[in-house]
C-alpha positions as CSV (number, residue, x, y, z in Angstrom):
1,M,-21.8,-29.7,38.3
2,R,-19.6,-30.7,35.4
3,L,-22.4,-30.1,32.9
4,F,-22.5,-26.4,33.8
5,T,-20.2,-23.9,32.1
6,P,-17.6,-22.1,34.2
7,A,-19.6,-18.9,34.1
8,E,-22.7,-20.8,35.4
9,Q,-20.7,-22.4,38.2
10,A,-19.3,-18.9,39.1
11,A,-22.9,-17.6,39.2
12,F,-23.9,-20.2,41.8
13,V,-20.8,-19.3,43.9
14,E,-21.8,-15.6,43.7
15,L,-25.4,-16.5,44.8
16,K,-24.0,-18.2,47.9
17,R,-21.7,-15.3,48.6
18,M,-24.5,-12.7,48.4
19,I,-27.3,-14.6,50.3
20,K,-25.4,-16.8,52.8
21,D,-21.8,-15.4,53.3
22,E,-22.6,-11.7,53.3
23,G,-26.4,-11.7,54.0
24,R,-26.1,-14.3,56.7
25,G,-29.3,-15.9,55.2
26,I,-30.3,-19.4,54.2
27,I,-30.3,-19.7,50.4
28,S,-33.2,-22.1,50.1
29,A,-35.3,-20.1,52.5
30,Q,-34.7,-16.8,50.7
31,L,-35.4,-18.1,47.2
32,T,-38.4,-20.1,48.4
33,L,-39.8,-17.0,50.0
34,F,-39.5,-15.1,46.7
35,Y,-41.2,-17.8,44.7
36,S,-43.9,-18.6,47.3
37,A,-45.7,-15.4,46.1
38,V,-46.2,-16.9,42.6
39,P,-47.8,-20.1,41.3
40,D,-44.8,-21.2,39.2
41,K,-44.4,-25.0,38.9
42,C,-41.7,-25.5,36.4
43,L,-38.4,-23.9,35.3
44,P,-40.0,-22.1,32.2
45,E,-42.5,-20.4,34.5
46,M,-39.9,-19.4,36.9
47,I,-37.8,-18.0,34.1
48,R,-40.7,-15.8,33.0
49,T,-41.1,-14.5,36.5
50,V,-37.6,-13.2,36.7
51,Q,-37.1,-11.8,33.2
52,D,-36.0,-8.6,34.7
53,S,-33.2,-10.4,36.5
54,S,-30.6,-11.5,34.0
55,E,-28.4,-13.4,36.4
56,M,-31.1,-15.4,38.0
57,E,-32.7,-16.1,34.6
58,A,-29.3,-17.4,33.3
59,A,-28.9,-19.7,36.2
60,L,-32.4,-21.2,35.7
61,R,-31.8,-21.5,32.0
62,A,-28.6,-23.4,32.7
63,L,-30.6,-25.9,34.8
64,D,-33.0,-26.3,31.9
65,R,-30.2,-26.7,29.4
66,V,-28.3,-29.4,31.2
67,G,-31.5,-31.5,31.5
68,F,-32.5,-30.9,35.1
69,P,-36.3,-31.2,34.5
70,A,-35.9,-34.7,33.0
71,Y,-33.4,-35.6,35.8
72,W,-35.9,-34.4,38.5
73,A,-38.8,-36.3,36.9
74,A,-36.9,-39.5,36.7
75,N,-35.1,-39.4,40.1
76,A,-36.8,-37.1,42.6
77,K,-40.4,-37.0,41.7
78,P,-41.1,-40.8,42.1
79,K,-39.7,-40.6,45.7
80,I,-41.8,-37.6,46.5
81,D,-45.0,-39.2,45.1
82,K,-44.3,-42.3,47.1
83,R,-43.8,-40.3,50.3
84,I,-46.9,-38.3,49.8
85,A,-48.9,-41.5,49.5
86,E,-47.4,-42.8,52.7
87,L,-48.0,-39.6,54.7
88,S,-51.6,-39.1,53.5
89,S,-52.9,-42.0,55.5
90,D,-51.5,-40.6,58.8
91,L,-52.1,-36.9,58.5
92,P,-55.9,-36.8,59.4
93,K,-55.0,-38.2,62.8
94,Y,-53.1,-35.1,63.7
95,N,-55.2,-32.0,64.0
96,I,-52.5,-29.6,65.3
97,I,-54.3,-26.3,64.6
98,P,-56.5,-26.2,67.8
99,A,-53.5,-27.2,70.0
100,I,-51.4,-24.5,68.5
101,E,-54.1,-21.8,68.7
102,K,-54.7,-22.7,72.4
103,R,-51.1,-22.1,73.3
104,L,-50.7,-19.0,71.1
105,G,-53.9,-17.4,72.4
106,F,-55.0,-16.2,68.9
107,P,-56.4,-17.9,65.8
108,L,-54.2,-18.8,62.9
109,A,-55.0,-17.6,59.4
110,S,-56.6,-20.8,58.3
111,D,-57.6,-24.3,59.6
112,A,-55.8,-25.9,56.7
113,V,-52.1,-26.6,56.4
114,T,-50.3,-27.1,53.1
115,V,-47.0,-29.0,53.1
116,Y,-44.6,-29.2,50.2
117,L,-42.2,-32.1,50.1
118,L,-39.0,-31.2,48.4
119,A,-36.0,-33.1,47.2
120,Y,-33.3,-30.4,47.8
121,S,-34.3,-28.6,51.0
122,E,-32.4,-30.6,53.6
123,P,-31.7,-29.8,56.4
124,H,-34.3,-27.0,56.6
125,G,-38.0,-27.0,57.3
126,I,-39.2,-23.6,56.2
127,R,-42.5,-21.7,56.5
128,I,-43.3,-19.7,53.4
129,T,-46.5,-17.7,53.1
130,G,-49.7,-18.4,55.0
131,L,-50.0,-21.8,56.6
132,R,-47.6,-23.4,54.1
133,F,-44.2,-24.8,54.7
134,I,-41.6,-27.0,53.0
135,T,-39.9,-30.1,54.3
136,H,-37.6,-32.7,53.0
137,V,-38.9,-35.9,51.5
138,S,-36.5,-38.1,53.5
139,Y,-37.7,-37.0,56.9
140,P,-39.5,-39.5,59.1
141,F,-43.0,-38.7,60.2
142,R,-41.9,-37.5,63.7
143,I,-39.7,-34.8,62.1
144,F,-42.4,-34.0,59.6
145,L,-44.9,-33.4,62.5
146,H,-42.3,-31.4,64.4
147,N,-41.7,-29.2,61.4
148,A,-45.4,-28.6,60.9
149,I,-45.9,-27.6,64.6
150,H,-42.8,-25.5,64.7
151,E,-43.4,-23.5,61.5
152,L,-47.0,-22.7,62.2
153,M,-46.0,-21.0,65.5
154,H,-43.9,-18.3,63.9
155,P,-44.5,-15.7,65.3
156,P,-45.4,-17.0,68.8
157,F,-46.8,-13.7,70.0
158,L,-48.5,-10.6,68.6
159,S,-45.8,-8.0,67.8
160,D,-48.1,-5.1,68.5
161,D,-48.7,-6.2,72.1
162,P,-46.9,-3.6,74.3
163,G,-46.3,-6.1,77.1
164,V,-44.6,-8.5,74.7
165,R,-42.4,-5.7,73.2
166,E,-41.3,-4.8,76.7
167,A,-40.7,-8.4,77.6
168,V,-38.6,-9.0,74.5
169,G,-36.6,-5.8,75.3
170,L,-35.9,-7.1,78.8
171,V,-34.7,-10.5,77.7
172,S,-32.7,-9.0,74.8
173,R,-30.4,-7.3,77.3
174,D,-29.7,-10.4,79.3
175,P,-25.9,-11.0,79.2
176,L,-26.3,-14.7,78.3
177,V,-28.6,-13.9,75.4
178,V,-26.3,-11.1,74.2
179,D,-23.3,-13.5,74.4
180,K,-25.1,-16.2,72.3
181,V,-26.1,-13.6,69.7
182,E,-22.6,-12.2,69.4
183,H,-20.7,-15.5,69.6
184,H,-22.3,-18.1,67.3
185,D,-22.0,-19.4,63.8
186,L,-23.7,-16.7,61.9
187,S,-24.8,-19.0,59.1
188,F,-27.3,-20.5,61.6
189,G,-29.3,-17.3,61.5
190,Y,-30.8,-15.8,64.7
191,N,-28.3,-12.9,64.4
192,S,-30.3,-10.6,66.6
193,A,-31.7,-10.9,70.1
194,G,-35.2,-10.6,68.8
195,G,-34.7,-13.3,66.3
196,L,-33.2,-15.7,68.9
197,I,-36.0,-15.0,71.4
198,E,-38.7,-15.8,68.8
199,E,-36.9,-19.0,67.7
200,D,-36.4,-20.2,71.2
201,A,-40.0,-19.5,72.2
202,V,-41.2,-21.4,69.2
203,Q,-38.8,-24.3,69.9
204,A,-40.2,-24.5,73.5
205,L,-43.8,-24.4,72.3
206,E,-43.0,-27.0,69.7
207,Q,-41.8,-29.3,72.4
208,I,-44.9,-28.7,74.5
209,V,-47.4,-29.2,71.7
210,S,-45.6,-32.2,70.3
211,E,-45.9,-34.0,73.6
212,Q,-49.7,-33.9,73.2
213,F,-49.3,-36.0,70.0
214,A,-46.8,-38.4,71.5
215,A,-44.1,-37.0,69.2
216,D,-41.9,-35.5,71.9
217,R,-38.1,-36.0,71.8
218,N,-35.2,-35.9,74.2
219,A,-35.3,-32.1,74.6
220,C,-32.1,-32.0,76.7
221,Q,-30.0,-33.7,74.1
222,Y,-31.6,-31.8,71.3
223,W,-31.0,-28.3,72.8
224,K,-27.5,-29.3,73.9
225,Q,-26.6,-30.0,70.3
226,Q,-28.9,-27.9,68.2
227,D,-27.1,-25.0,66.4
228,G,-24.1,-25.4,68.7
229,G,-26.1,-25.1,71.9
230,M,-27.1,-21.5,71.3
231,H,-30.8,-21.9,72.2
232,V,-30.4,-21.3,75.9
233,L,-33.8,-19.7,76.3
234,A,-35.8,-22.6,74.9
235,P,-35.3,-24.9,78.0
236,A,-36.1,-22.1,80.4
237,I,-39.2,-21.1,78.5
238,C,-40.3,-24.7,78.1
239,L,-40.0,-25.6,81.8
240,G,-41.4,-22.3,83.0
241,Y,-44.4,-22.3,80.7
242,K,-45.2,-26.0,81.5
243,E,-45.2,-25.2,85.2
244,A,-47.7,-22.4,84.6
245,L,-49.9,-24.6,82.4
246,A,-50.0,-27.2,85.3
247,Q,-51.8,-24.5,87.3
248,G,-54.3,-23.6,84.5
249,D,-54.5,-22.5,80.8
250,E,-52.7,-19.3,80.0
251,S,-51.6,-18.0,76.6
252,F,-47.9,-18.0,75.9
253,S,-47.8,-14.2,75.4
254,K,-49.3,-13.6,78.9
255,W,-46.9,-16.0,80.6
256,F,-43.9,-14.7,78.7
257,T,-44.6,-11.1,79.6
258,K,-44.9,-11.9,83.3
259,A,-41.9,-14.3,83.2
260,A,-39.6,-11.7,81.6
261,K,-40.6,-9.0,84.1
262,S,-40.1,-11.3,87.1
263,G,-36.6,-12.4,85.9
264,Q,-37.6,-16.0,85.3
265,T,-36.1,-15.9,81.8
266,G,-32.8,-14.2,82.6
267,G,-30.0,-13.5,85.0
268,D,-29.1,-16.0,87.7
269,R,-32.5,-17.8,87.4
270,L,-31.8,-18.5,83.8
271,K,-28.4,-19.8,84.6
272,K,-29.6,-22.0,87.4
273,T,-32.4,-23.4,85.3
274,L,-29.9,-24.4,82.5
275,E,-27.5,-25.9,85.0
276,I,-30.2,-28.2,86.4
277,F,-31.7,-28.9,83.0
278,F,-28.5,-30.0,81.3
279,S,-27.3,-32.0,84.2
280,A,-30.2,-34.4,84.0
281,P,-29.2,-38.1,83.5
282,D,-30.9,-38.4,80.1
283,C,-28.8,-35.5,78.8
284,R,-25.5,-37.2,79.1
C-alpha cells in the first residue's frame, strides 16, 4: 500500500465504504460480477472497459503504475499455474452436473463448468455468469469441490413456481428466520429472508450431493460456526430432504413446497430439529 498515493489509498477506502459498509455487499463478488460480462484479461483492457468511470479507472491505473502486473506475474501466476496442473488430473473423476440436476429437478444451462483460480478472492467462492465460478488458489480439493457443487445450485428452485413462492413466503415469516435476518453481521450478506432461505437450501443440497462424492464434512460443526451460526434452516432442510429421498427420488422444489406448508421447516418443529441436531456427540 505504501506505493500508492494518499488519494489512491483514499479511493480504496471509499470503494469499501460504498460496496461493503453501506451496500452490505462483498467487494470481490460485486466487482467480479461486473467484469464477468466482458472478456478482459489484463489491467489495460479493464481500464478501457470503464473509461466512463473516472474513479475506477484511476484506481486501476494506480495498480498499473505501481507495477502490479509484474508483481502478479512473478508471485501469483506461478502458484495458479501449478495448482491448475494439480487439479486437472482429478477433475474428470467428478461429474457433478447429473447429480445436481437430479436434486434440482431441472437442467442446468450447460454440461460444462468453468472454474477460475484467483490469488486474491479468499475467503469467497463466487458464482459469476453461467456455469462459471471463482475460487481461491490455496483451497484444498475438498473445498474446491464443495465450491463447485454449491455455486452451481444457485438458485435451488425455479422462482416462477407458485408453490415455491408460497413456501418461501411461509418460511420467511417464521420467528427464528426473522430473528436471524434482523440480528446478524450484515457483512455476511443474506440480509433478507429470501436470501437466507436460498442460501440455506443450497448449503443443505451441497451437503447431500457432496456425500455422493465422498466429500462430505462434519455438517454439525460447520453450521454451528458458519457465519456466526445464522444458517438455522440448512440443518432442517438437509435432514428433512434426506429422509424424503430415502423413500424415493423427489425434486427439492417439490419437497420444499410440501415441507413449508406442513410446518416442517418452521415453528416448534424447526426448533426441535435444531436442538437434536446440535446436541449430537460429533458437534461438541
